[in-house]
C-alpha positions in Angstrom: 81.5 -55.4 49.5 79.0 -53.8 46.9 80.7 -52.1 44.5 79.6 -48.4 43.1 78.1 -49.0 40.0 76.4 -46.1 38.8 78.0 -43.0 37.1 76.5 -39.7 38.9 77.6 -37.1 36.1 78.6 -33.3 36.9 76.1 -31.0 38.6 77.0 -27.1 39.4 80.0 -27.5 41.3 79.8 -31.1 42.3 82.8 -33.5 40.8 81.3 -36.9 38.5 80.8 -39.9 41.6 80.3 -43.0 41.3 77.1 -44.9 43.3 76.0 -48.0 44.8 73.0 -49.2 44.3 71.8 -49.0 47.7 72.3 -45.4 47.5 69.9 -45.0 44.7 66.3 -44.6 44.3 64.1 -44.5 40.9 62.0 -41.6 41.0 62.4 -39.2 43.9 62.1 -35.7 44.9 65.0 -33.0 44.0 65.3 -32.0 47.5 67.2 -35.3 48.0 70.9 -35.1 48.2 72.6 -38.4 49.7 70.2 -41.0 47.7 70.1 -40.5 43.8 67.2 -40.3 42.0 68.0 -41.9 39.0 65.1 -41.0 36.8 66.1 -37.3 36.8 69.8 -39.0 34.8 69.0 -41.7 33.1 65.0 -41.5 31.9 65.6 -44.0 29.3 67.2 -46.6 31.5 64.0 -47.6 33.6 64.0 -51.2 32.7 67.3 -51.5 33.7 67.2 -49.5 36.6 63.5 -50.7 37.8 63.5 -54.4 36.3 67.0 -55.4 36.6 68.5 -54.0 39.3 65.0 -53.8 41.4 65.6 -49.7 42.7 62.7 -48.6 44.1 60.7 -45.3 44.4 61.8 -43.0 47.0 59.3 -43.3 49.8 58.5 -41.3 53.1 61.6 -44.1 55.2 63.7 -42.7 52.5 63.1 -39.3 53.6 63.3 -40.1 57.1 66.5 -42.0 56.0 67.8 -38.6 54.5 67.2 -36.1 57.5 69.1 -38.1 59.7 72.1 -37.9 57.7 71.6 -33.4 57.9 74.8 -32.4 58.9 76.6 -28.8 59.8 77.8 -27.6 56.3 74.3 -28.7 54.6 72.8 -25.9 52.6 70.1 -23.8 54.1 67.4 -24.8 51.0 68.5 -28.2 51.1 67.1 -28.7 55.0 64.2 -26.8 54.3 63.5 -28.3 51.5 63.3 -31.9 52.5 61.4 -30.8 55.5 58.3 -29.2 53.1 58.7 -32.0 51.5 57.7 -34.5 54.7 54.8 -31.6 55.3 53.1 -32.9 51.7 53.1 -36.1 52.7 51.3 -35.8 56.1 48.9 -33.1 54.1 48.0 -36.1 52.6 48.0 -38.6 55.3 47.9 -36.9 59.2 48.6 -39.9 60.6 51.7 -41.6 59.3 53.8 -42.0 62.3 57.5 -42.5 60.5 58.4 -39.2 60.8 58.4 -39.1 64.8 61.4 -40.9 64.6 63.3 -37.5 63.9 62.3 -35.8 67.5 65.7 -37.5 68.3 67.9 -36.2 65.3 69.2 -32.9 65.2 67.1 -31.8 61.9 66.9 -28.0 62.7 69.5 -25.4 61.7 69.7 -22.5 64.5 71.0 -19.3 64.3 71.6 -16.6 66.9 72.6 -13.3 64.7 70.9 -11.5 61.6 71.1 -13.6 58.8 69.7 -16.9 58.8 72.6 -18.0 56.1 74.7 -18.2 59.1 72.9 -20.9 61.2 76.1 -23.0 63.3 74.2 -25.2 64.7 71.6 -28.6 64.9 69.3 -28.8 67.2 66.8 -31.9 68.0 63.1 -31.4 69.2 63.1 -33.2 72.8 66.4 -31.2 73.7 66.8 -29.0 76.6 68.3 -26.7 74.4 66.3 -23.4 74.4 65.6 -22.7 70.7 62.3 -20.8 69.1 60.3 -20.4 65.8 59.7 -16.9 64.5 56.2 -17.6 63.0 55.3 -13.9 62.9 56.9 -11.6 60.6 56.6 -8.6 63.7 58.5 -11.3 66.3 61.2 -12.2 64.0 61.8 -8.6 63.4 61.7 -8.2 67.5 63.6 -11.5 68.5 66.3 -11.8 65.8 69.7 -11.8 67.3 68.5 -11.8 70.5 67.2 -15.7 71.0 67.9 -18.9 69.5 65.6 -19.0 66.1 65.1 -21.8 63.3 66.9 -20.4 60.6 64.0 -20.5 58.5 61.6 -17.1 57.0 58.4 -16.8 58.5 56.5 -18.0 55.2 58.7 -21.2 55.4 57.6 -21.8 58.3 54.1 -21.4 57.9 54.4 -24.4 55.3 54.8 -26.8 58.2 52.3 -26.5 60.5 51.6 -30.5 60.6 55.4 -31.0 60.7 56.1 -29.3 63.6 53.3 -30.7 65.5 54.0 -34.2 64.7 58.1 -33.6 65.6 56.9 -31.8 68.8 58.0 -28.7 68.3 54.9 -26.8 68.2 55.3 -25.4 71.4 58.9 -23.7 70.4 56.5 -21.0 68.1 57.0 -18.0 69.4 53.5 -17.0 68.9 52.7 -19.7 72.1 56.3 -19.4 74.2 55.8 -15.9 74.7 53.4 -13.2 76.2 52.6 -10.1 75.3 51.5 -7.2 77.8 50.6 -4.0 76.6 51.8 -0.9 78.5 51.2 3.0 78.6 54.7 4.8 78.8 55.5 8.4 79.4 52.6 11.5 80.6 48.7 11.8 80.0 47.0 14.8 79.2 43.5 14.7 78.7 41.8 16.5 75.8 39.6 18.9 77.1 37.5 19.4 73.4 37.0 15.8 74.0 35.5 16.4 77.7 33.6 18.8 76.2 31.7 17.1 73.4 30.8 14.2 75.8 29.3 16.8 78.4 27.4 17.7 75.5 25.8 14.2 74.2 25.2 12.9 78.3 21.6 13.6 78.0 21.7 11.2 74.9 24.2 8.3 76.3 22.4 8.4 80.2 19.7 7.3 78.1 
């Protein structure tokens, strides 16, 4: 059985811990939590970790591997930053297909109340559960607490269009899922002054 050999120092409110080599990477985005990027911790030990232990840099598959481990109770900014990091890779190469694995994993935090921070469930792209993505501020104001919504701000949603298409959740955007119908309510009252103005110009309009 592989032993935990690498000490991960205390960070914020987390106690120090020991990590196994398979749970470590050399260089990677700071959004990673399950897999430790050692360059941020031991920058002077590159030769040890890279040449002796052969620890690789983080790649796309590591992002997918981390996303599959997202669970309830994870901080919302962590999930958001992980998805935004995937978007960066798609911006470089839209043909990447490995992300499609996540269509069948619950990685989208959903809330039903007033505050995104109070999200209480994770949904996946191809599920039958009805949930939506508020991609306009006025739609968020209209449907907050009325529909299950992804717990991201509109500005964050607009930063991940490629990932949403790749994972098949683009159809859940409210701008695509709803239809707006304008109608007049109440009574109407003709404007006599405006009518007189139009009548005075009838000769010119007729031409």
